[in-house]
N, C-alpha and C positions, 0 to 999 in steps of 0.2 A: 709329694711327687705324683701320687695317684690322682689327686685332684687337678693339678695343673697339666697332667699328661693329656687331658681331653681338650685343652685349648692350645696346645703346642703348634697344631696345624695352622693357626692364625699367624704364626711367626714365620712360616715358610716364605722363601723369596718369590716375588711375583715374576710372571713370565716376561714381563716388560717393565723397566722403571719409568713411572710417569709422575714422580713426585720427589720430594727432598726428605732430608732426615727428620726435620720437625713434624712433617706430615706422617711419616712412618711411625713415630713415637706416639702419635695420637691414635691412629686407626689400627695399628698392630700391637704395640707394647701396652698401651694403656687399656685398649679393649680386652685383651687377653687377661691383664691383671685384674680388671674389675669383674669379669665373668668368672675367673678363678676364685676371687674372694667371695663372690656371690654364692658359689657352690660350697666354699669351705665353711661358711657360717652355718649351713644347713646340715653339716656332718657331725652327728652326735658321737661318732666314734673318736673324735679329736678332742672334745672337752666334756663329754657326758651330757646329761640333761641340761637343757638351756636355763632352767630355774628350779630351785629346790627351796621350799618354804618350810619353816618350822614354827610350831605353835604349841603352847602348853595345854591348849584345850584338846579334847577328843575329837578332832576333825580329820577325816581320811586325808593322808598327805597327797595322794594322787588328785583328789578333788581340789584340795587347797592350791596345789601347784597350777592346775588348769585354770582355776578362777583367777589367781593373781597374774597369770600370763595373759589371759584374755582381756582382763579389766585393768591392767597396768598397775605398776607399783609407784611409790613415791618416797621422797626423802624430805627432810625438813631443813631449809636453808639456815635457820637459826642455830642448827646443831653442827654446822660444818666446822666451826672454829673452836668447838669445845674439846676438852682434853680427852683423848681415847683412853679408856681404862679407869678413868676417875669419874668423869661427868658422863660419858656416852660410851656404849660398847662399840661404836664405829662411826666415822664421820658421816653426818647427816642422819644418824639413827638416834631417836629419842622418843620419849613418851609424848604422844600427840594430845594436844589440849584443843578444844573446840574454838575455832576462829583463827588458829595458827596457819601461817602460809605453808602450803605444801608444793613441792615441785614434782610433777608427775613424769615418769619415764616410759613412754609408749614407743620409742623409736625401735627398740630391739625387735619388735614384731615385724618391722618393715625394712630392715637393713638389707636383707638378701634381694628384695624386690628393688630397693633404691640403687643398690650397686649394679644390678642388671640393667635397670633403666639407664643409668649413667653410662654403661658400656655401649648401649645402642645409641645414645646421643653422640657419642664420640665416633661412631661409624657413619653417621649421616653425611658429613662432608666428604668422606671417601666415596660414598654411594653416589653422591651428587657429581663428584668429579669424574668417576668412571662413566657414568652416563653421558656426561657432556663430551668427554674425550673420545668415546665411541671406538676404542681400541685402534686408534689411528697409528700410533707409534708401533704397536704390535704387528699390524699389517704392513708397515713400511719397512720393517726389519729385513724382510725378504732373505732370511737365512744368512744375512750378512754378519751375524753374531758368531758364525762358525768360521774358524780360520782355516778349515780344511776343503773349502769349496774349490772346484777346478776353475781354471782361468775363464772358461766360457761361461760357467755359472755366475761367477763374480761379475763379469761384464754385463750379463743380462740383468741381474738384480740391480746392479749399480744404475743402469740406464733407467730402470723403472723409478727408482728413488729420485734421481737427478731430474727426470722429466716431470715428476710430480712437484718437486720443489720449485722448479721454474715455472710450471703452468699455474701454480697456486701461490706464486710470489706476491707478498703483501696481502694475502687473504687469510691470514691466521690470527687476526686481531681477536676474534672471539675466543680462540684457543687460549690465549694469554689472559684474557678477561675472566673466563671461567676458572682457570687455575687460581688466579688472584683472589676471586670470590670464594673458592674453596678454602684457601689459606686464611682469608678473613673469618670464615665460619669456624675454622679450627680454633682461632683465638677467642671468638666469642663464646664458643662451647666451653673452653677451659674457665673462662671467667665466670660464665653463668653456672658451671658446675660448683665453683667455690661458693658462690652466693646460695645456690641450691642446698648444698650440704650444710652451709652455715644456718640457713632456715630450718632444715631438718633437725639439726641438733640444738635448736633454741638459741642461736646466736653465739655458740661456743667455738665454732670451727676456725674462723678467721685468725683467732689468737691462740688456737690450740697448740701448734707447733712451737710458737714463741714461749708459751708458758711451760711446755715440757723442757725446753732447752734452759730456761731459767731454773726450773726445778732441780736440774742436774748439777747446778752450781750453788744451790742453797745449802746452808748449814743445817744438819739434821736437828740440832737443838732448837732451832726456830721454825721448823717445819711442822705444820699441822696436818696437811693431807697432800697427797699426789695430785697434780692437776688431771692426770688421766683418770683417776678415781672420781674426781669431781665431775668430769663429763660422762664417764662410763662407770657409775658405782658398781661395786662388786657385791654390795649388800644394800637392800632396800626395805621398805616396810609396805605391808598390804593390810587392808582392813576387810574382814569377812563378817558378813551379818547372817545370823541364822535364828530360827525359833528355838528357844529353850524349852525345858520340860513343862513349864507352866504356861507356855504359849506366847510369852513376851519375846520381843526382839532383842537378841544378845549381840554385842559387838565383840568380835575377836581380833586382836592385833597379832600379826605374824611378821617374822623377819624372814626375808627371802635372799637367798644367795643366787647371784647371777653369773655362773660360769662363762656364759656366752660373751660377756663383756671383757673377759680377758683376751678373746679373739678380736672383738670389735675395736678395743683401744689401740691394739697393734695395727690393725688394718687401716684405721683413719689417721694414725700418726704417719704411716708410710704414705697414705694419699695425700696428706698435707704437704710433705716436702716434695713429692712427685708433681703435684699440681702447681706448686710455685715454680719448679723447675721447668715444667712443660709450658706454663704460661710465659715464662721469660724467653725460652727458646722460640715459641710461636710468635711472640712480639718481635724478636730479632729477625725472624723469617719474614715478617711483613716489611720490615725495614729494608732487608735485602731485596725483596720483590720490588719495592718502590724505586730503589737504586737502579735496578736493572731495567726499569721502564724509562726512567729520565735520563740515564747516563750510558751511552753506548760503550764507553771505555770499560764500565764494570761488566758488561756483557762479554766483551772480548777477553777480559782478564779471567772471567769464570770459565769460559770454554777453553781458553788456553791452558788452564791449570789441569785439565783432564784429558786434552787431546795430545796424547804422548808423542806420536810420530808425524802429526800434521805440520805442514809447513806454515810457519807463523805469518808469512807475508800473504799466502793465499787465504789463510783464515781471516786475516785483517780485511783483505780485499772483499771477501764474500759478505762478511758481517757489515761492512760499511754500506752495502746495498740492501740490507735487511732491517726490518723494523722489529720491535720486541716480539711480535707473534712469530715471525720467521725465525728469530734467533732461538726462541724456546723449542721449536721443532728441531733445529739443528742440535741444540744442546742435548735434548734427550736422546736424539739418534747417536750422538757421540757417546752417551752413557751405555747404550744398548749393543751397539755393533762393534765388531773387532776394530782395533785402532788403525790398522793397515787399510782396511776397507774404508773407514771414515776419511782417512788421508786422501784416498782416491776419489771420494765423492767431493770433497772440498776442492781438490784440483780441477775436477770436471766442472764444478760451479763456477770456479774462478775463470775458467775459459769461456763458459757461457755468458757470464756477466761482463767480462772484458770485451766480448764480441757484440755487446748490445750496440745497436745502431739507433741514431736519433731519426725518427721519421715525423713528418708533419701530417697531422690529422685535423682537417677543418681549422687550420691557422694555429693549432696548438701543437707543442712538441711533446712526444712521449717516448718512452724507451721499449723496444721490443727485442726479445732474444730469438 
C-alpha cells in the first residue's frame, strides 16, 4: 500500500471527461500499475536482497553477489527436465561442461526500467490527445456542470455554448480525427508492448499466461517444473574466475538464489492477463469508433443512452444536422454538464437548426442559421 499510495493521484477523476473507458484504462490504470510495479521491484524491504550466491570456496559473499548480479547468471536448458533431488538440485541447475548450451538471465537488472518505460509509452496517446483537444470541452462547460446556477447564469452560459456550436457547425472534423488517432495509438501501444516484453523475456511472454493456466491443471506426478520458474528461475548458476595461490586462474561455480524473481513472476503474469484484456477492449473501442463515424444511428443511440432528461425528438433533430465531429462535441458535453442544462442546450439547438433558411449564394444553396 505504501508503494501504490504514491501513484494513486493518477487515478483521480479529470476535471472534464474527454475520452472513453478503454482510454482511461490505458493512461490511468495501466500507467499507475506499471509505475507502481517499477517501484515495487526496487524495494528490498519486501523480498530482501535481489540475489544471494553461495559457493564452497572462500570467496566473500558480498563480492560474489555483486559479481553475479552485474555479469548475469545462467541456467542449463538440458537440465530443465531432469528429476529434482535425484539428478539435479533444482530445475536448470547442473554441473556445467565446456561446450554445453547456457541460457543467460540478464533481464532482472532491467525490469524496473522496462516497467517504467512501458508506463511512459502508455501515457503518450493521452498526452497527444490532450494537446490536440486543447481543453475545449473544459472551456465549453461554462459551469453548466453545476445544478445550482441561477436562471440568469444558466441562460448566459447556455447562450455561449449554443452560439459556439452554431458558429462552428461542421468544423469539428479534426476533433474527431485526433480522438480516433489517439485511440489507434492506444491499440498499437498495447500490441507493441506485448511484443516488446516478449522480446525482453526471450520470446517467453506471449505464451506465458497460457502455460501458467495449463500448469494449474497438470497432474503433479507428471510435472517437472513450474512454467513461472522456467521464465523466472529462483535459482541459477554463476561462474566466477579468480587467481589461486599459485597464480593460475581458478574457476568457481556458485549457485545463486534470486528472491527478486518471486516478485517478477507475479508482476508479469498479472501483466499478461491485463495486456490481453486491455488489447481486446482497445480493439472493441476502435470498432465502436468506426461505427460512430459511418452510422449516424449509432451516434444517436450512444448519446440517447446517457442523455437522461433530453427530449428524444429534439436530440434526433439536432444530430441529423451534425457530422461525426459535431456529434462528439455534443456527446462529451452531455457527459460533463448537468442533464437538465444539456436538455435546454439541445432544445435551443433544435430551434436554431429548425429555423435555418435556404439562401442562394452565387447560384448555390447553403444553410444559414
